[in-house]
C-alpha atoms as a printed R data frame, in Angstrom:
    type eleno elety resid chain resno       x       y       z
1   ATOM     1    CA   MET     A     1 149.213 166.870 108.354
2   ATOM     2    CA   SER     A     2 147.980 165.177 105.159
3   ATOM     3    CA   ASN     A     3 151.322 165.768 103.412
4   ATOM     4    CA   ALA     A     4 153.150 164.061 106.293
5   ATOM     5    CA   ALA     A     5 150.724 161.144 106.368
6   ATOM     6    CA   SER     A     6 150.844 160.544 102.609
7   ATOM     7    CA   PRO     A     7 154.521 159.465 102.408
8   ATOM     8    CA   SER     A     8 154.024 157.196 105.392
9   ATOM     9    CA   LEU     A     9 151.000 155.585 103.702
10  ATOM    10    CA   THR     A    10 152.928 155.209 100.449
11  ATOM    11    CA   GLN     A    11 155.844 153.585 102.272
12  ATOM    12    CA   ARG     A    12 153.446 151.171 103.983
13  ATOM    13    CA   HIS     A    13 151.921 150.165 100.637
14  ATOM    14    CA   ARG     A    14 155.403 149.720  99.167
15  ATOM    15    CA   ASP     A    15 156.464 147.483 102.060
16  ATOM    16    CA   THR     A    16 153.298 145.410 101.677
17  ATOM    17    CA   MET     A    17 153.877 144.972  97.948
18  ATOM    18    CA   LEU     A    18 157.483 143.949  98.538
19  ATOM    19    CA   ARG     A    19 156.440 141.351 101.110
20  ATOM    20    CA   ILE     A    20 154.097 139.848  98.490
21  ATOM    21    CA   LEU     A    21 156.229 140.202  95.364
22  ATOM    22    CA   ILE     A    22 159.576 138.994  96.735
23  ATOM    23    CA   PRO     A    23 158.348 135.484  97.715
24  ATOM    24    CA   ILE     A    24 156.474 135.185  94.399
25  ATOM    25    CA   ALA     A    25 159.611 136.182  92.491
26  ATOM    26    CA   VAL     A    26 161.686 133.612  94.388
27  ATOM    27    CA   VAL     A    27 159.165 130.827  93.643
28  ATOM    28    CA   VAL     A    28 159.026 131.774  89.950
29  ATOM    29    CA   ALA     A    29 162.841 131.818  89.786
30  ATOM    30    CA   LEU     A    30 163.021 128.347  91.369
31  ATOM    31    CA   ILE     A    31 160.459 126.982  88.879
32  ATOM    32    CA   LEU     A    32 162.441 128.439  85.964
33  ATOM    33    CA   LEU     A    33 165.655 126.942  87.363
34  ATOM    34    CA   TRP     A    34 163.900 123.582  87.731
35  ATOM    35    CA   GLN     A    35 162.770 123.687  84.086
36  ATOM    36    CA   ILE     A    36 166.214 124.725  82.850
37  ATOM    37    CA   LEU     A    37 167.911 121.883  84.740
38  ATOM    38    CA   ILE     A    38 165.438 119.322  83.391
39  ATOM    39    CA   THR     A    39 165.910 120.572  79.833
40  ATOM    40    CA   ALA     A    40 169.706 120.752  80.110
41  ATOM    41    CA   THR     A    41 170.226 117.332  81.697
42  ATOM    42    CA   GLY     A    42 167.505 115.466  79.809
43  ATOM    43    CA   VAL     A    43 166.216 113.638  82.877
44  ATOM    44    CA   PRO     A    44 163.287 111.348  81.930
45  ATOM    45    CA   GLN     A    45 159.837 112.349  83.161
46  ATOM    46    CA   TYR     A    46 159.379 109.059  84.997
47  ATOM    47    CA   ILE     A    47 162.315 110.051  87.236
48  ATOM    48    CA   LEU     A    48 161.860 113.809  87.594
49  ATOM    49    CA   PRO     A    49 159.232 115.647  85.538
50  ATOM    50    CA   GLY     A    50 159.604 119.303  84.682
51  ATOM    51    CA   PRO     A    51 157.196 122.064  85.750
52  ATOM    52    CA   ALA     A    52 155.498 121.957  82.334
53  ATOM    53    CA   ALA     A    53 154.742 118.236  82.665
54  ATOM    54    CA   VAL     A    54 153.474 118.701  86.230
55  ATOM    55    CA   GLY     A    55 151.252 121.589  85.147
56  ATOM    56    CA   ALA     A    56 149.865 119.528  82.267
57  ATOM    57    CA   SER     A    57 149.139 116.648  84.643
58  ATOM    58    CA   LEU     A    58 147.441 119.020  87.067
59  ATOM    59    CA   VAL     A    59 145.102 120.180  84.309
60  ATOM    60    CA   LYS     A    60 144.520 116.719  82.801
61  ATOM    61    CA   ASP     A    61 143.951 114.966  86.149
62  ATOM    62    CA   TRP     A    62 142.016 117.778  87.835
63  ATOM    63    CA   GLY     A    63 138.820 115.716  87.762
64  ATOM    64    CA   THR     A    64 140.580 113.097  89.899
65  ATOM    65    CA   LEU     A    65 142.662 115.380  92.114
66  ATOM    66    CA   ALA     A    66 140.018 118.000  92.933
67  ATOM    67    CA   PRO     A    67 137.610 115.643  94.814
68  ATOM    68    CA   ALA     A    68 140.586 114.190  96.712
69  ATOM    69    CA   LEU     A    69 141.722 117.706  97.607
70  ATOM    70    CA   TRP     A    70 138.243 118.490  98.925
71  ATOM    71    CA   VAL     A    71 138.198 115.310 101.062
72  ATOM    72    CA   THR     A    72 141.589 116.157 102.613
73  ATOM    73    CA   THR     A    73 140.493 119.754 103.205
74  ATOM    74    CA   GLN     A    74 137.293 118.656 104.946
75  ATOM    75    CA   ILE     A    75 139.129 116.240 107.251
76  ATOM    76    CA   THR     A    76 141.816 118.821 108.065
77  ATOM    77    CA   MET     A    77 139.413 121.662 108.848
78  ATOM    78    CA   ALA     A    78 137.043 119.456 110.847
79  ATOM    79    CA   ALA     A    79 139.965 118.104 112.905
80  ATOM    80    CA   LEU     A    80 141.259 121.631 113.507
81  ATOM    81    CA   ALA     A    81 137.822 122.839 114.599
82  ATOM    82    CA   LEU     A    82 137.453 119.936 117.032
83  ATOM    83    CA   ALA     A    83 140.987 120.517 118.322
84  ATOM    84    CA   LEU     A    84 140.195 124.180 118.950
85  ATOM    85    CA   VAL     A    85 137.023 123.408 120.883
86  ATOM    86    CA   GLY     A    86 138.575 120.521 122.800
87  ATOM    87    CA   GLY     A    87 141.897 122.258 123.464
88  ATOM    88    CA   VAL     A    88 140.350 125.454 124.792
89  ATOM    89    CA   GLY     A    89 137.676 123.650 126.796
90  ATOM    90    CA   ILE     A    90 140.074 121.204 128.451
91  ATOM    91    CA   ALA     A    91 142.620 123.982 129.089
92  ATOM    92    CA   ILE     A    92 139.969 125.934 130.992
93  ATOM    93    CA   PHE     A    93 139.112 122.763 132.916
94  ATOM    94    CA   LEU     A    94 142.766 122.058 133.797
95  ATOM    95    CA   ILE     A    95 143.528 125.498 135.231
96  ATOM    96    CA   GLN     A    96 140.650 125.352 137.686
97  ATOM    97    CA   SER     A    97 142.824 123.430 140.132
98  ATOM    98    CA   LYS     A    98 146.456 122.429 140.471
99  ATOM    99    CA   TRP     A    99 145.324 118.910 141.360
100 ATOM   100    CA   ILE     A   100 143.171 118.655 138.232
101 ATOM   101    CA   GLU     A   101 146.117 119.699 136.068
102 ATOM   102    CA   THR     A   102 148.427 117.249 137.826
103 ATOM   103    CA   ALA     A   103 145.944 114.399 137.339
104 ATOM   104    CA   PHE     A   104 144.880 114.902 133.722
105 ATOM   105    CA   TYR     A   105 147.638 116.799 131.901
106 ATOM   106    CA   PRO     A   106 149.977 113.743 131.709
107 ATOM   107    CA   ILE     A   107 147.263 111.871 129.781
108 ATOM   108    CA   ALA     A   108 147.346 114.569 127.101
109 ATOM   109    CA   VAL     A   109 151.137 114.350 127.013
110 ATOM   110    CA   ILE     A   110 150.985 110.577 126.519
111 ATOM   111    CA   LEU     A   111 148.570 111.003 123.608
112 ATOM   112    CA   GLN     A   112 150.869 113.585 122.054
113 ATOM   113    CA   VAL     A   113 154.161 111.674 122.318
114 ATOM   114    CA   THR     A   114 152.679 108.406 121.027
115 ATOM   115    CA   PRO     A   115 153.350 108.246 117.243
116 ATOM   116    CA   ILE     A   116 150.092 108.535 115.347
117 ATOM   117    CA   VAL     A   117 151.234 105.849 112.893
118 ATOM   118    CA   ALA     A   118 151.466 103.407 115.817
119 ATOM   119    CA   ILE     A   119 147.915 103.950 117.052
120 ATOM   120    CA   ALA     A   120 146.267 104.513 113.652
121 ATOM   121    CA   PRO     A   121 145.619 100.752 113.133
122 ATOM   122    CA   LEU     A   122 143.803 100.582 116.479
123 ATOM   123    CA   ILE     A   123 141.739 103.654 115.629
124 ATOM   124    CA   LEU     A   124 140.860 102.078 112.274
125 ATOM   125    CA   ILE     A   125 139.624  98.969 114.085
126 ATOM   126    CA   TYR     A   126 137.405 100.788 116.580
127 ATOM   127    CA   ALA     A   127 136.194 103.726 114.464
128 ATOM   128    CA   PRO     A   128 132.892 103.162 112.640
129 ATOM   129    CA   THR     A   129 134.244 104.388 109.279
130 ATOM   130    CA   THR     A   130 137.613 105.174 107.734
131 ATOM   131    CA   GLN     A   131 136.730 108.871 107.490
132 ATOM   132    CA   VAL     A   132 136.009 109.000 111.215
133 ATOM   133    CA   ALA     A   133 139.322 107.263 111.898
134 ATOM   134    CA   LEU     A   134 141.204 109.824 109.790
135 ATOM   135    CA   LEU     A   135 139.397 112.622 111.622
136 ATOM   136    CA   ILE     A   136 140.355 111.188 115.026
137 ATOM   137    CA   CYS     A   137 144.012 110.835 114.007
138 ATOM   138    CA   ALA     A   138 144.186 114.405 112.724
139 ATOM   139    CA   PHE     A   139 142.405 115.671 115.841
140 ATOM   140    CA   LEU     A   140 144.823 113.946 118.222
141 ATOM   141    CA   VAL     A   141 147.863 115.503 116.551
142 ATOM   142    CA   ALA     A   142 146.415 119.035 116.342
143 ATOM   143    CA   PHE     A   143 144.884 118.942 119.817
144 ATOM   144    CA   PHE     A   144 147.949 119.026 122.064
145 ATOM   145    CA   PRO     A   145 149.677 122.176 120.695
146 ATOM   146    CA   ILE     A   146 146.449 124.108 121.157
147 ATOM   147    CA   LEU     A   147 145.937 122.668 124.634
148 ATOM   148    CA   SER     A   148 149.500 123.308 125.826
149 ATOM   149    CA   ASN     A   149 149.617 126.856 124.450
150 ATOM   150    CA   MET     A   150 146.220 127.668 125.922
151 ATOM   151    CA   VAL     A   151 147.168 126.309 129.342
152 ATOM   152    CA   GLN     A   152 150.377 128.320 129.281
153 ATOM   153    CA   GLY     A   153 148.470 131.453 128.264
154 ATOM   154    CA   LEU     A   154 145.843 131.073 130.981
155 ATOM   155    CA   LYS     A   155 148.603 130.594 133.577
156 ATOM   156    CA   SER     A   156 150.663 133.575 132.356
157 ATOM   157    CA   VAL     A   157 148.249 136.310 133.400
158 ATOM   158    CA   ASP     A   158 149.825 139.200 135.312
159 ATOM   159    CA   HIS     A   159 149.463 138.475 139.034
160 ATOM   160    CA   ASN     A   160 148.881 142.135 139.766
161 ATOM   161    CA   LEU     A   161 145.818 142.083 137.529
162 ATOM   162    CA   LEU     A   162 144.616 138.903 139.219
163 ATOM   163    CA   ASN     A   163 144.976 140.602 142.600
164 ATOM   164    CA   LEU     A   164 143.073 143.624 141.268
165 ATOM   165    CA   PHE     A   165 140.176 141.435 140.132
166 ATOM   166    CA   ASP     A   166 140.178 139.737 143.554
167 ATOM   167    CA   LEU     A   167 140.193 143.137 145.237
168 ATOM   168    CA   TYR     A   168 137.046 144.166 143.375
169 ATOM   169    CA   GLY     A   169 135.305 140.889 144.178
170 ATOM   170    CA   ALA     A   170 135.218 139.430 140.665
171 ATOM   171    CA   SER     A   171 133.917 135.887 140.444
172 ATOM   172    CA   ARG     A   172 135.955 133.051 138.972
173 ATOM   173    CA   TRP     A   173 134.009 133.202 135.700
174 ATOM   174    CA   GLN     A   174 134.318 136.984 135.466
175 ATOM   175    CA   THR     A   175 138.081 136.674 135.926
176 ATOM   176    CA   LEU     A   176 138.202 133.978 133.270
177 ATOM   177    CA   ILE     A   177 136.124 135.833 130.689
178 ATOM   178    CA   TYR     A   178 137.384 139.387 131.196
179 ATOM   179    CA   LEU     A   179 141.018 138.749 132.128
180 ATOM   180    CA   LYS     A   180 142.424 135.272 131.518
181 ATOM   181    CA   LEU     A   181 140.921 134.569 128.100
182 ATOM   182    CA   PRO     A   182 141.912 137.932 126.559
183 ATOM   183    CA   ALA     A   183 145.398 137.686 128.087
184 ATOM   184    CA   SER     A   184 145.869 134.164 126.668
185 ATOM   185    CA   LEU     A   185 144.883 135.187 123.124
186 ATOM   186    CA   PRO     A   186 148.483 135.438 121.778
187 ATOM   187    CA   TYR     A   187 149.229 131.934 123.081
188 ATOM   188    CA   PHE     A   188 145.999 130.634 121.564
189 ATOM   189    CA   MET     A   189 146.873 132.112 118.172
190 ATOM   190    CA   THR     A   190 150.274 130.417 118.286
191 ATOM   191    CA   GLY     A   191 148.570 127.097 118.983
192 ATOM   192    CA   LEU     A   192 146.120 127.765 116.148
193 ATOM   193    CA   ARG     A   193 148.903 128.277 113.602
194 ATOM   194    CA   ILE     A   194 150.768 125.173 114.782
195 ATOM   195    CA   GLY     A   195 147.614 123.059 114.965
196 ATOM   196    CA   GLY     A   196 146.540 124.048 111.447
197 ATOM   197    CA   GLY     A   197 149.705 122.663 109.900
198 ATOM   198    CA   LEU     A   198 149.779 119.573 112.097
199 ATOM   199    CA   SER     A   199 146.153 118.681 111.328
200 ATOM   200    CA   LEU     A   200 146.988 118.549 107.600
201 ATOM   201    CA   ILE     A   201 150.119 116.479 108.217
202 ATOM   202    CA   ALA     A   202 148.205 114.073 110.459
203 ATOM   203    CA   ALA     A   203 145.365 113.706 107.945
204 ATOM   204    CA   VAL     A   204 147.862 112.719 105.239
205 ATOM   205    CA   VAL     A   205 149.857 110.365 107.478
206 ATOM   206    CA   ALA     A   206 146.680 108.723 108.785
207 ATOM   207    CA   GLU     A   207 145.462 108.123 105.245
208 ATOM   208    CA   PHE     A   208 148.812 106.564 104.370
209 ATOM   209    CA   ALA     A   209 148.394 104.230 107.345
210 ATOM   210    CA   ALA     A   210 144.755 103.491 106.532
211 ATOM   211    CA   GLY     A   211 145.390 102.794 102.869
212 ATOM   212    CA   SER     A   212 141.883 104.041 102.084
213 ATOM   213    CA   ALA     A   213 140.807 103.988  98.455
214 ATOM   214    CA   GLY     A   214 137.791 104.749  96.344
215 ATOM   215    CA   ALA     A   215 135.685 107.835  95.732
216 ATOM   216    CA   GLY     A   216 136.067 109.098  99.294
217 ATOM   217    CA   SER     A   217 139.852 108.976  99.363
218 ATOM   218    CA   GLY     A   218 142.036 112.035  99.815
219 ATOM   219    CA   LEU     A   219 145.207 113.319  98.250
220 ATOM   220    CA   ALA     A   220 147.391 110.901 100.220
221 ATOM   221    CA   PHE     A   221 145.841 107.953  98.380
222 ATOM   222    CA   ARG     A   222 146.273 109.742  95.051
223 ATOM   223    CA   LEU     A   223 149.955 110.129  95.895
224 ATOM   224    CA   LEU     A   224 150.287 106.400  96.555
225 ATOM   225    CA   GLU     A   225 148.250 105.544  93.476
226 ATOM   226    CA   ALA     A   226 150.464 107.701  91.261
227 ATOM   227    CA   GLN     A   227 153.565 106.109  92.807
228 ATOM   228    CA   TYR     A   228 152.324 102.560  92.146
229 ATOM   229    CA   ARG     A   229 151.458 103.453  88.540
230 ATOM   230    CA   LEU     A   230 154.756 105.327  88.077
231 ATOM   231    CA   ASN     A   231 152.733 108.395  87.088
232 ATOM   232    CA   ILE     A   232 155.320 110.795  88.513
233 ATOM   233    CA   PRO     A   233 153.835 113.997  87.021
234 ATOM   234    CA   ARG     A   234 150.529 113.259  88.790
235 ATOM   235    CA   LEU     A   235 152.441 112.480  91.999
236 ATOM   236    CA   PHE     A   236 154.108 115.886  91.842
237 ATOM   237    CA   ALA     A   237 150.768 117.547  91.023
238 ATOM   238    CA   ALA     A   238 149.155 115.989  94.128
239 ATOM   239    CA   LEU     A   239 152.160 117.000  96.212
240 ATOM   240    CA   ILE     A   240 151.898 120.599  94.988
241 ATOM   241    CA   LEU     A   241 148.188 120.662  95.867
242 ATOM   242    CA   LEU     A   242 149.001 119.446  99.376
243 ATOM   243    CA   SER     A   243 151.661 122.133  99.740
244 ATOM   244    CA   LEU     A   244 149.283 124.830  98.489
245 ATOM   245    CA   LEU     A   245 146.612 123.640 100.937
246 ATOM   246    CA   GLY     A   246 149.132 123.919 103.777
247 ATOM   247    CA   VAL     A   247 150.101 127.422 102.663
248 ATOM   248    CA   VAL     A   248 146.430 128.472 102.509
249 ATOM   249    CA   ILE     A   249 145.770 127.097 106.006
250 ATOM   250    CA   PHE     A   250 148.834 128.886 107.368
251 ATOM   251    CA   GLY     A   251 147.782 132.101 105.634
252 ATOM   252    CA   ILE     A   252 144.242 131.938 107.036
253 ATOM   253    CA   THR     A   253 145.392 131.212 110.586
254 ATOM   254    CA   SER     A   254 148.067 133.928 110.387
255 ATOM   255    CA   PHE     A   255 145.459 136.429 109.150
256 ATOM   256    CA   ILE     A   256 143.112 135.498 112.000
257 ATOM   257    CA   ALA     A   257 145.983 135.999 114.449
258 ATOM   258    CA   TRP     A   258 146.803 139.371 112.901
259 ATOM   259    CA   LEU     A   259 143.176 140.496 113.086
260 ATOM   260    CA   SER     A   260 143.045 139.552 116.756
261 ATOM   261    CA   LEU     A   261 146.375 141.026 117.851
262 ATOM   262    CA   HIS     A   262 147.472 143.810 115.502
263 ATOM   263    CA   ARG     A   263 145.835 146.619 117.466
264 ATOM   264    CA   TRP     A   264 147.320 145.883 120.859
265 ATOM   265    CA   HIS     A   265 149.888 143.082 121.109
266 ATOM   266    CA   GLU     A   266 153.612 143.687 120.723
267 ATOM   267    CA   SER     A   267 154.089 140.711 118.407
268 ATOM   268    CA   SER     A   268 151.887 142.337 115.748
269 ATOM   269    CA   LEU     A   269 152.575 146.037 116.286
270 ATOM   270    CA   LYS     A   270 154.910 147.720 113.834
271 ATOM   271    CA   ARG     A   271 157.817 149.458 115.516
272 ATOM   272    CA   GLU     A   272 158.380 153.090 114.629
273 ATOM   273    CA   ASN     A   273 162.185 152.965 115.052
């Protein structure tokens, strides 16, 4: 038994290593190609800096970029947390009645389809601080994917199971807690992954619209500042930090989804054939 299990375990470790190493190798190859093209063509740094110049700027300007990265991270994570609480709570409220869903769901749709850049100036006027305005903008963008996925998940429960719960006299809350919420978990995790990326995008776009500056500004302002000063290496360094933050958020949300689903849901189970 152990001899049969050992090759399978070795193959699993090999597949895991390949899934990690192949993307890293592709990124390294692209960086090397970037550096070779810059060196071969002699493009000035103020037009397109090479990876070495961007790395040097990242180290030199870390004291400026790191606090901005932390501000953007705080706004993004706070907006995502609020979107999770609000999306799940309102989804549960909407499915209580067809009339409730008909009355209130269009309002959420209107908020979603309205461009955040168009309403950001109004939010900046009415919000007490710029940071609160950025948080509201990021929340509005991340909220709807979580809400819509959660509503769809709560409405996609097997009707046979619903009839079984009714047959045994389960209350509405028992059906919600023991049947509907667990069954909607895959939909919720999809909304979580989408909302995580959108909250970062909205935080950056809202800061562009706000034009906030100073010690409490995020990476979006540092991007604009580097553009105005024609400090292109710093601009690329800030852009790379934003991309890495997005990758980290996606990785965390994907890991949470895997932890929640890998033991039972088809989307996370590994096929044996």
